[in-house]
C-alpha positions in Angstrom: 2.1 30.8 4.3 5.0 32.1 2.1 4.9 30.1 -1.4 8.4 29.0 -2.1 8.5 28.3 -6.1 10.0 29.7 -9.4 7.9 29.1 -12.4 10.0 29.5 -15.8 7.5 30.5 -18.6 7.9 29.5 -21.7 5.8 31.4 -23.6 4.7 34.7 -21.9 2.2 35.9 -24.4 -0.4 33.5 -23.0 0.2 35.0 -19.5 1.4 38.5 -19.5 -1.1 41.2 -21.3 0.3 42.6 -24.4 0.5 46.2 -24.6 -2.0 47.0 -27.3 -5.5 45.8 -26.9 -5.7 44.9 -30.5 -3.1 42.0 -29.8 -4.9 40.3 -27.1 -4.9 36.8 -27.1 -8.2 35.1 -25.8 -8.5 31.1 -25.5 -9.1 30.5 -28.9 -5.8 31.6 -29.8 -4.0 29.3 -27.6 -5.4 26.4 -29.9 -3.8 27.7 -33.1 -0.2 27.3 -30.9 1.9 23.9 -30.9 1.5 23.0 -27.2 4.6 21.9 -25.5 4.9 20.3 -22.6 7.5 21.5 -20.0 9.8 18.0 -20.3 9.9 19.3 -24.3 11.3 22.8 -23.2 14.7 21.4 -23.0 16.3 24.7 -23.5 14.5 26.2 -20.2 16.0 23.7 -18.0 18.8 22.3 -19.3 21.2 25.4 -18.0 19.5 24.4 -14.6 21.1 20.8 -14.7 24.6 21.4 -15.8 27.1 19.8 -13.2 24.4 19.0 -11.2 23.4 15.1 -10.2 20.1 14.4 -10.9 17.4 12.1 -10.1 14.6 11.6 -11.9 10.9 10.4 -10.4 9.5 9.3 -13.8 7.3 6.3 -16.0 6.5 5.3 -19.3 4.7 8.7 -19.9 8.0 11.1 -19.2 8.8 11.4 -22.8 10.0 13.9 -25.2 8.6 12.9 -28.4 8.6 9.4 -28.7 12.0 9.2 -26.4 11.7 8.4 -22.8 13.2 11.4 -20.7 16.1 9.9 -19.0 17.3 8.8 -22.4 17.1 12.0 -24.2 18.7 14.0 -20.9 21.7 11.2 -21.1 22.0 11.8 -24.6 22.3 15.2 -23.8 25.2 14.9 -21.3 22.7 15.2 -17.9 24.4 13.5 -15.1 21.3 10.9 -13.7 22.1 9.2 -10.9 18.9 7.5 -10.0 15.3 7.0 -11.0 12.4 7.1 -8.5 9.6 4.7 -9.8 6.1 5.3 -8.8 2.9 2.7 -8.6 3.1 0.5 -11.7 7.1 0.9 -12.0 9.0 3.2 -14.0 8.2 1.2 -17.6 4.3 1.2 -16.3 3.7 -2.6 -16.6 2.9 -3.2 -12.9 -0.9 -4.1 -11.8 -2.7 -2.0 -10.0 -1.7 -1.9 -6.4 1.3 -4.6 -7.2 4.3 -3.8 -4.8 7.3 -2.8 -7.1 10.9 -3.9 -6.2 14.3 -1.8 -7.3 16.1 -2.9 -10.1 18.8 -1.7 -12.4 17.2 -0.7 -15.6 18.4 -2.5 -18.3 17.8 0.4 -20.8 19.6 2.9 -19.2 21.7 0.9 -16.5 20.8 3.8 -13.8 19.4 2.1 -10.8 15.7 2.4 -10.1 14.5 2.7 -6.5 11.0 2.1 -6.1 8.9 4.4 -4.3 5.4 2.1 -4.3 7.1 -1.2 -2.3 8.9 -1.3 0.7 8.8 2.5 1.1 7.1 5.3 -0.5 9.3 8.5 0.2 13.1 8.6 -0.6 15.3 8.5 2.1 18.3 10.7 3.4 20.8 8.1 2.1 18.7 7.9 -1.2 19.0 11.6 -1.7 22.8 12.1 -0.1 24.5 12.0 -3.9 21.4 14.0 -5.4 21.7 17.8 -6.4 18.1 18.4 -7.5 15.3 15.8 -8.3 12.9 16.3 -11.6 9.2 15.3 -11.3 7.8 14.4 -14.9 4.6 12.1 -14.0 1.7 12.5 -16.4 -1.5 12.6 -14.3 -5.4 12.7 -15.1 -6.7 15.1 -13.0 -8.5 13.2 -10.4 -8.0 13.1 -6.3 -7.4 9.0 -6.3 -5.0 8.6 -8.8 -1.9 8.5 -6.8 0.7 10.7 -8.8 0.2 13.4 -6.7 0.7 11.8 -3.8 3.7 10.9 -4.7 4.9 14.2 -5.9 4.0 15.9 -2.1 5.9 12.9 -0.4 9.0 13.8 -2.8 8.6 17.5 -2.0 8.7 16.6 1.9 12.0 14.5 1.4 13.5 17.3 -1.1 12.6 20.5 1.8 13.7 17.8 4.7 17.1 17.2 2.8 17.9 20.7 1.3 17.0 19.5 -2.7 15.9 21.5 -5.1 12.8 20.0 -7.3 12.2 20.6 -10.8 8.4 20.2 -12.1 7.9 19.4 -15.9 4.5 20.2 -16.2 2.0 18.5 -18.2 -1.4 19.2 -19.4 -4.2 17.5 -17.3 -6.4 15.4 -20.0 -9.4 16.3 -17.4 -8.4 19.7 -16.8 -11.9 21.5 -17.6 -13.7 19.3 -14.7 -13.6 20.5 -11.1 -16.5 18.2 -8.9 -17.4 16.1 -6.6 -17.1 15.9 -2.5 -14.1 17.8 -1.2 -12.3 14.9 0.7 -13.2 14.6 4.5 -9.8 14.2 5.9 -11.3 11.3 8.2 -11.8 9.3 5.3 -8.1 10.3 4.3 -6.0 7.1 2.7 -3.2 6.4 0.1 -6.1 7.4 -2.8 -6.8 10.4 -0.9 -4.6 12.0 1.1 -5.7 16.1 0.5 -9.0 18.1 1.1 -9.6 18.0 -3.0 -12.8 17.1 -4.7 -12.8 14.1 -6.9 -11.7 16.1 -10.3 -9.6 19.0 -9.1 -9.0 20.7 -12.2 -5.2 21.1 -11.5 -1.6 20.5 -13.3 0.6 18.7 -11.3 2.8 21.7 -11.2 -0.2 23.6 -10.1 -1.3 21.0 -7.4 2.4 21.5 -5.8 2.0 25.1 -5.6 -1.4 24.1 -3.8 0.6 22.0 -1.6 3.0 24.4 -0.6 0.8 27.4 -0.4 -1.8 25.8 1.8 0.4 23.9 4.2 -0.6 20.4 3.3 3.0 18.7 3.2 3.8 17.4 6.7 5.0 19.7 9.4 3.9 21.9 6.9 7.3 22.2 5.2 8.1 24.0 2.1 9.7 22.6 -1.1 11.8 24.6 -3.4 10.0 24.3 -6.5 10.7 25.3 -10.0 8.7 24.5 -12.7 8.2 24.4 -16.5 5.1 25.4 -17.6 3.3 23.8 -20.5 4.0 25.9 -23.5 0.3 27.1 -24.7 -2.0 25.4 -23.0 -5.4 26.6 -21.0 -7.5 24.1 -18.9 -10.5 23.9 -21.2 -8.3 22.2 -24.0 -8.7 18.9 -25.2 -5.7 16.6 -25.0 -5.3 13.4 -26.0 -2.2 11.9 -24.1 0.5 10.1 -26.6 1.4 7.4 -23.9 -1.5 5.4 -21.6 -0.7 7.1 -18.2 -1.2 3.3 -16.2 -2.0 0.0 -17.6 -6.1 0.2 -16.7 -6.1 3.8 -18.5 -5.3 2.8 -21.7 -7.6 4.5 -23.8 -8.4 8.1 -24.3 -12.2 7.0 -23.6 -11.0 5.2 -20.3 -9.0 8.9 -19.1 -12.2 11.0 -19.8 -14.6 8.6 -18.2 -12.1 8.0 -15.2 -13.5 10.6 -12.7 -17.1 9.1 -13.1 -16.6 5.5 -13.7 -13.7 5.1 -11.0 -16.2 5.4 -8.2 -17.4 2.2 -9.0 -13.9 0.8 -7.5 -16.0 1.1 -4.4 -18.9 -0.9 -5.0 -20.3 -4.7 -5.8 -19.8 -3.9 -9.3 -17.4 -4.7 -12.1 -16.0 -1.7 -14.0 -14.1 -3.1 -16.6 -11.2 -4.8 -14.9 -10.8 -7.8 -16.4 -11.0 -6.6 -19.8 -8.7 -4.8 -22.6 -11.7 -1.8 -22.2 -11.5 -1.2 -18.2 -13.7 2.2 -17.0 -15.6 2.1 -20.1 -18.1 -0.9 -19.0 -19.9 -1.4 -16.1 -21.8 -4.6 -15.3 -22.5 -7.3 -12.6 -23.8 -11.2 -13.1 -26.7 -10.5 -10.8 -27.8 -7.6 -13.7 -29.1 -10.8 -16.4 -32.3 -9.7 -17.5 -31.9 -6.4 -17.0 -29.3 -5.3 -19.5 -28.5 -6.9 -22.8 -24.9 -5.8 -23.2 -22.7 -8.4 -21.7 -19.1 -9.0 -21.3 -16.6 -11.7 -19.2 -13.6 -10.3 -16.9 -10.9 -12.4 -17.0 -7.3 -12.6 -15.2 -5.1 -10.3 -17.5 -1.2 -10.3 -16.0 -0.2 -6.6 -15.9 -3.6 -5.2 -15.6 -6.0 -7.4 -13.5 -5.3 -10.2 -12.4 -7.9 -11.3 -9.9 -11.0 -9.2 -10.9 -14.2 -8.9 -9.5 -16.7 -11.3 -11.4 -13.6 -13.1 -12.8 -15.0 -16.0 -15.8 -18.4 -14.7 -14.9 -20.8 -12.9 -17.7 -20.8 -9.4 -16.4 -24.1 -7.4 -17.6 -24.6 -3.6 -17.8 -23.7 -0.4 -19.6 -21.4 0.0 -22.8 -20.2 3.4 -22.5 -17.1 2.6 -25.0 -18.7 4.9 -27.3 -20.2 7.3 -25.1 -20.1 11.1 -26.4 -17.4 12.5 -23.6 -18.4 15.6 -25.1 -21.6 15.5 -23.0 -19.3 15.5 -19.7 -17.3 18.3 -21.2 -20.5 20.6 -21.9 -21.8 19.8 -18.1 -18.4 20.3 -16.7 -20.0 17.6 -14.3 -19.1 14.0 -12.8 -22.0 11.8 -14.5 -23.7 10.3 -11.1 -26.2 9.0 -13.6 -24.6 5.5 -13.7 -24.4 4.4 -10.2 -27.7 5.6 -9.6 -28.9 3.8 -12.3 -27.4 0.9 -11.5 -28.0 0.6 -7.6 -31.5 1.0 -8.6 -31.6 -2.2 -11.1 -29.7 -4.1 -8.8 -31.9 -7.0 -7.2 -29.8 -7.4 -4.2 -29.6 -3.7 -3.0 -27.8 -5.3 0.5 -24.3 -6.4 -1.5 -24.4 -3.0 -3.6 -21.9 -1.3 -0.9 -20.7 -4.3 0.6 -16.7 -3.8 -0.1 -16.0 -6.9 1.5 -18.1 -9.5 -0.7 -17.1 -7.4 -3.4 -13.4 -8.1 -2.8 -12.8 -4.2 -4.0 -9.8 -2.1 -3.4 -11.9 0.5 -1.1 -15.2 0.8 0.6 -17.3 4.0 -1.5 -16.6 6.5 2.0 -12.5 6.3 1.1 -13.4 6.2 -2.8 -15.9 9.2 -2.8 -14.0 10.6 0.3 -17.6 11.2 1.9 -19.5 9.7 4.6 -23.0 11.1 3.1 -22.8 9.3 -0.4 -23.7 5.5 0.7 -26.9 6.9 2.3 -27.8 9.0 -0.6 -28.0 6.5 -3.2 -30.0 4.3 -1.0 -32.3 6.6 0.1 -32.9 7.7 -3.7 -31.6 11.3 -3.1 -31.8 13.1 -6.4 -28.5 14.1 -8.3 -29.5 17.8 -7.2 -29.7 16.9 -3.4 -26.1 14.8 -3.8 -24.5 17.9 -5.2 -26.0 20.4 -2.9 -24.2 18.4 0.2 -20.8 19.0 -1.8 -21.2 22.9 -0.7 -20.2 25.0 0.1 -17.2 23.2 -0.2 -16.8 22.9 -4.2 -17.5 26.4 -4.1 -14.9 27.2 -2.1 -11.9 24.9 -3.1 -12.8 26.5 -7.0 -12.0 29.9 -4.9 -8.9 28.5 -3.5 -7.6 27.0 -6.7 -7.1 30.3 -8.7 -4.4 31.3 -6.3 -2.6 28.4 -7.4 -3.4 28.5 -11.4 -0.3 28.5 -14.2 -3.0 28.6 -16.7 -6.1 30.4 -18.2 
């Protein structure tokens, strides 16, 4: 399958071996240089936008410094004809799963077309007055975070309508982590569209190359993409997001725990929704007497308006001060928390009852595997569970190498 893409490298010393061995760069050298996101390197892509009608897929994370990308490019004379908004909306203030309507952005006066409402993909009419589409959304590196799904649909629309796509790449804060079962495609859903592990270890630019190269787009179409890579970045580099990527990922701790704690969206446990510290606490009223730590989920507009166990005291695990360096060193998702809480739960028949828990998805959809539920019920060891992820996970890691932009 021919890969249609063009990558503009901002700092070739990171990717090309120098002529003299004594000057060879190591990953340590990367930390000494200033990291620059694709969006920040305007000198690399402004010439590509000159005289063109531009559409942008953006949200609150699409920034250059402290200024929104849309405002920055308008100031620089770029003709922006419309903005496409993803889940949570263009300004990032809609609750998870909440449908978002079209609007006129009050700050810029530019029309905003929601792709998380009545439709999830631009129409031919939407792209009729567009020459090039910019994608600039911060991702967090997990299969069930929906930005990569939005990206794939944009790629399809651009291919079908003969439009170019410019991807302004950003670091993956969980870029070091490649773990979890490969999605069994019979559990394909809105939170899992591609045969990726739970944590895929890709930036959005790398994912776009993979989607093209592996023929994952509908009809195996190819999208012409231009990528502005992050300068001076590698996958093992710790990266603190300057803007929260979504309402419930509101701290760096939540972002780093997310690959491990988001699986609780498929079980009868509150995972912090309805608090100001989602994805960093886990609990249930039925664990009273088993744990001392407690908290009470409430309705919070824009975050979680009807969380599980709303207005009930939940008892469980407080991970707000958990040392996330343990995850980085292990390079593994933490399975012990879900194993522990299942063992501690007095009503085991409730634990995986998605209808009872009123969660968004069942555990099969969330994890992407039909084995996990029974493995936990049967008390399988972590080693046994991980063994069931092979050889798929190892094959993915090998395939992934073809599409990497960074060390």
